[in-house]
N, C-alpha and C positions, 0 to 999 in steps of 0.2 A: 479336384481341389480348387476352391475359389480363393483367389487372391484379389484384394482390393487395390486399385491403382488410382492415385491422385494425379490428375492431369492439369498442368499449368494452363492458365488462360490462353497463352499464345498458341497452344496446340489443340484447344477445344474445337476449332473448326473441323478437325479430323474426326472428332468423337461426337458429332452432332450436338455441340455445345454442352456436353456432359462433363462435369468437373470430376466425377468419380465413375470408374467402370470396373467390372469384374472380369477376370480372365482365369483360365486354368493353365498352370505352368509348374514345372518342377524346378526350374531355375530361371535366372534373369534372361539368359539367352533365349530360352523357350518363350518367355514373356514377350520379348520383342516380336517373335513370330506370331504369337497368339493375338497381339494387338494389331499386327498387320492384317491378319486374316479377318478380323472384325472391322478394322478401320483402315482400308487401303490407303497407302501413302504415308502413314505415320512413321513407319520404320525408317524411311529415308530421312526423317527429321530427327530421329533418335540415334541413329547409327551412321557411321561413315561407310565408304565403299567396301571396307574390309570387315564390316559388321561389328566394329568396336563402337562403344558409346561416344557420341560427339563430345569434344572437349568442353563446350560451353554448357553442358547439362550435367547435373549431379543426380545420382540415383541412390535412394535410401530404402532399406528394408527395415521396417519397424524402427525408424529413426537412426539406423546405423548406416553410414556411408559404405557402399559396396567396395570402394577402393581399399577399405580396411578389413573387409571380409574376404570372400573368394572372387571378387570382381564379378564378371558376368556368369560365372559358374556358381554364384551364391545360391544355395538351395532355398526354395520357397515351400512353405507349408500352408495348409488350409488355414485361412484367417489372417495370413500375413498382410501387411500394408506396404505397398511400394509407392514412394513419392518421387516424382520427377520434378526437379527444381532447377530452373535456369540459373546459371552462374551470374553473379552481380559483380561488376567491376567499376572502377572509377574513383573519383576522389573529391 
C-alpha cells in the first residue's frame, strides 16, 4: 500500500532533497520505521527515544491531526497523504 509523505524542507537532507516520498505502512508507527529503512537517520528527527513523535512536529493524515485520531496507531490506507509539519511558535 502506497502512502504519500510530505517532507518539510528542514528534513529533506535525509530524503535526498525530495519534498515527497512514498512508503508502505499500515499505521503511523510503521511509517516511521519505513521512512527509517529508506532514509537512515530520519526517525531520530521524527521520534524521541521512546519512539513517540517529537513535540515540535505535527503529523497529519489527509489533513487530520493524528492527535485527534488514534495517534501513532492511526491506520493508513492506500493513497493516504501524511504531512509532517514543524510547529511554529513566537509572537
